[in-house]
N, C-alpha and C positions, 0 to 999 in steps of 0.2 A: 924676602927685601919688601922694603916701604920706600916710598916716594914723595916726597913730601914737600908743601910751596906753601910758603907763610900766607898769612892774613893779611886785608888790612886791617890799618888803629880803626879805632871808631864802633860807632853803634848802626851805621848806617855808610853803604857802600855800593859804586856803579859797580854790577853787576859782573860787568868786562872784565874786572881783576881776577873770579872766579873763572870766565871762559880761558885767558891765560894762561891761569896756574893750568887747567886741566890735560887745556890740549898742551904743555909741557911737558909735564908728566906724562901723559900717552907715547909720548919723543921716545922719552927716558922706557917708557916697559916693552916696547918693542922688543929692546933686551931680551926679558923673560922670554921669547921663541913666538909661537902663534899667540896671537888671541883668537876666542870664536862668541866671545861674547861680552858684554858688559853694563852694569846696571848702576845705577849713583848710590852713593846716600848724601843725607845734606842734614844740617838743621837745619830745628822742626821750627814753625813758625814766622818766618819771614815774608816779608812782603814783598814782593814781587809784583810791580805795574807796567802791563802793554799794554800801546797801539791799535789800533785798528789795522794798522802794518804790520805789527809785530816788534816795535820800538821800548825799548825799554823809556816810561815818562821820568822817571824821576828817579834817585839814589835807593836801592833797597833796602828799606828797611832793617834791623835785626832782628833778634829775639828779644834782645837785652838793651832795647833802645827803649826807655820809658817814658818817652814823652806820650804815650800815648794810654797812662795809668789812671788819667777823668776819661778817657771814651769809655775805657771797661767799667769803670762805674755807672754810667749813661746807659751801656748796656746791659746788664745784669740790672738792674732797676726797671727796663722798658721788657725784658723777659728773665720776668719773678724763678722761669719752671729753666732758663737754659744749663744748667745741671742733669736735670732732665733731657733736656732736648740734645747736649753734647757730648755730655757726660764732664763737664768744668765749669766751675765758676770763672769768668776772665779775671785775666788781670791783662797788665802790659803787653806781655811777649804776645798773645794770640795776635794772629793775623787779623782777626776781626777786628779787633784797637785800633791797628792802625791805617788800615783802608778808611774806618771813620771818624778818623786824626787826619788823614788827607782832607774826608769831604769836608772835614770844620774850619779847616786851616791855609788849603790852600785848594782851592776849587775851580780854577783855574783845571790844576792840572786832575782831579777828581774826573772834569769832562771826559778827559779824554782815554778813561780807564773803557779796555775795550775787553779786559783778560786780566784775572790776577791769579799767579801763580806760586808758587814757595819755591828756594834755592834750590832746590833737587828737581825738582818740575822744569825747570827755565835750561837748565844742562842738559837732563834727558831727549826736551826737545831742540837744544844748540847742537844737540853729534846728532842727530836725526836731517838737521841741514833744511830742515823747513822753517818760512817764514809764514806760515798757515797757523792762526791761532788754536784752528776749534784741531789742531794736529796731537794739544798738549795733553799730555798724561800723567797719573800719578798711584801712586796706593793709598790706600786706607788707612793703613799705621797714619804718614806724615798730614795724610788731609782729618784727622782726627785733631791735628792741633793747630786748626784754621779757626776756629768759635764758630763757625757754620757749616758744619756737620756733624750726621747722627754714626757713631760708631757700629751702633746696634744696629742700623736698619743701612747702613754704609750707602747711605744721601746726603746731599745737601741740603739743605735746610732756605728755603728761599723766602721767609717772610722774613727769617737773620737779615739775610745777606740782602735785600729791601733796606732791611734797618740801619745795617753799616755806612751804603752806599748815602744812603737819604733821596733816592730814586727808586724806580722803579721797573728802571732802564734793563734790560738781556746782558748779560756780560756772559762773558766763555770762560768756565771752570775748567780744570782739566780733569779728564774723563779717569774714572776709578777702574782702574784694571787688579785684577786679581796677582799675587807678589808673584804667583809662574808663571805669567804671561811674559810674552816680547810686545815693547808698546810702540817699536819703530827697527827702523833701521838706520844708519851709515851710510854714507853714498858709498861706499866699501861694502858695504852686506854687512856690516855685523851688527848682530843683534843687539839689543838697548831690552833689559829687567825693566819690569818695574820699579825699582829701586825700593828706598825705605827712608822712615826717619832714621833719622843719628842712632837715639836711643834702642828702638824696633831694629833698627840693622846690627846693633848688639849683642841688644839678647838674642837674634838668631844666630847671627856668626857664634858664639860661645856652645848655644845649645840651648839655652835656659829653657825650664821645665817648671813647668805647675807647682807653687809653693815655692822658690825659688829666689830669694834678694836678689838683686844684682846694685852695683856701686859702681858709680864712671865718676871720674877726676879729669874735668875739664877746666872748658872758660866756665862752666856753671858744673854743678856740683848735684849727680842725681842718683833718689834712691827707685828701684822702680824693681815688679816681681810681674812673674806668666801669669795671668784667671782666664779661667774659662766664663767665668760673668762676669760682666759691666761694671763699673761707677760711680755713681753718682755726687758724690762730695760737693755739697753746696756751701762748707765752709772755706772752700777752695783751696786750701792743701794739698788734697791728692787729684792731681789734673785725671779725668780717664781716657788713654788712647788706646790703640786699636793697636796689636801685635801684627809681625809680616804676618804668618800662619793662621790667621782666621782668630785667634784667644783675642785679651785683651789685655791692655800693659798701663795698670795704675803708678802711676809715675810723683814721688815729691822731688820738685825743684829748687836747690839753693843758688842767689845768684853771683854768689862769691866764691869763688875755688880755688883752677889753678892760678888765676892773675891777684891772687893775695898774697902766693910765693912769688911772682913774679917782682911785685913790689916791695916784698921783704929784700930779694938779693940789688936790687937795684940802692934801694934803700945801705943797707951794710955794706956793699960794693962785694959783694959774692956770686960764684956759681951759682946752682941747684945743690947739686953734689956738697959743694960746703956749707951750703944754708943746712943742711940736714947735716951734718958734722957739727957747725954749732950748735945748733937745738939738743942734743943728744950729750952734750958736757951741763947743760944745762939741766934740773929735773923738772919731773912732773908739777905743773903750777908754776913755774916762770920764778920762783919766788913771790906770788902775788901779782905778779904785772898779768893784764889779759884784756883779750882783743875782742871788740866785738868787730867783725870782718862785714861791714859795709857797705865798703867804698864805692859801690855803685848799687846806691840801695838797695831792693830784698825782695827778690819775689817769694819765699817761706819763712817769714810772713811777711803777707806783700807790703811793704812797709816802702817803697818805689823813690820817697823823695828821704829815705835817713840816708847818717852821714855813721861814719866810722867809730869807733871809739877805744883807745885803748888809755887804761882804768888803772890804778893802783900805783901808780908810778914812784919807786923810793929812789936815793940816792944808790943801796940798794943791788938791785935789780937793771936799772940804767948802761946795763951791758951789755956785750955782741949778743952772747951770751943768750939771755933769758928772755930776748929781743927778738930770735930768729924760736924760739922753744913760745914766748905767745903767737904768734903768725901764725903760724903751723898748726897751735891749738886749737886759736881760734876760727883759723879754716873747717876743720875737723870736729869742731862742735857742730858749726851748723846740718853737716853729713851725718850725727850721726843724731841729729837732731830728727833729721827726712826719714831716716833707717826705724827709728821708734815710729816716727807718725807714721811707715808703709803697714810697721807691722804688728802695731794696733786696728788702722783697717779692715 
């Protein structure tokens, strides 16, 4: 059985929305029977800033917020070996670039920072009932998306963190625990597991093995694999993440996936099922109509300021069927390119 709650629109959100949704879901989950343990899988990269009292300083910037594209490039320039240090060349999605954006654009908020964590870290901590930021914990899979963590050594990188904060002040980062460990317990004694980043958690859940390629279609589109060796792609195409099991998770991400289908349903006034039925009535190629689906910029290739393009429009293909086909094919073409890049690597 699946329990779901909608995520607020936008690319920044008050973490309280996640906490409220989780509490509602847990109440409903009581009907499943006795729960002996829980762990959180969360979207990677997102930035949750806490002050010394454990209060959220500002709305969390989500992975798909592109305002930090410029600060990502600054960090890449300051650390030409960033891919060797972290496994990835930084783009706007990484936590590091978002924190630097805050340091440069919201100095008063930056002064308050006492701890930095990710969505899954924050929810695990909230479940524990603690208000002490020193009790924050995470796992290596999610930490590997911060931009200041080395997935090979499983340690944070102080020099990158100082550059991100534009300060040498000491702040709290979640302690890294093994995926098989419990990081805390709830007030009722429920054990809280390490949790994971969403893609790493998905790979673990379907028992992906070395050599498998997994494609995920959500807000983002991802193609990832399980590898015994780490990757360090300086071009920025492949992100060198860590897996849940102690291996590595090379990943290619596109920014525009399921939301493209959402946009198509709104334009055509149909449900998702009806969108598919319309698309099946049109031939492959949609009579020459094609969509470049960079509706919110793009991550791979790294074009954060790009916009979408609907090309090849004629009177003949200006119909609901071809438009539906073009939207779906455009979205899938990005995923196909991601799989191709991953397999070549």
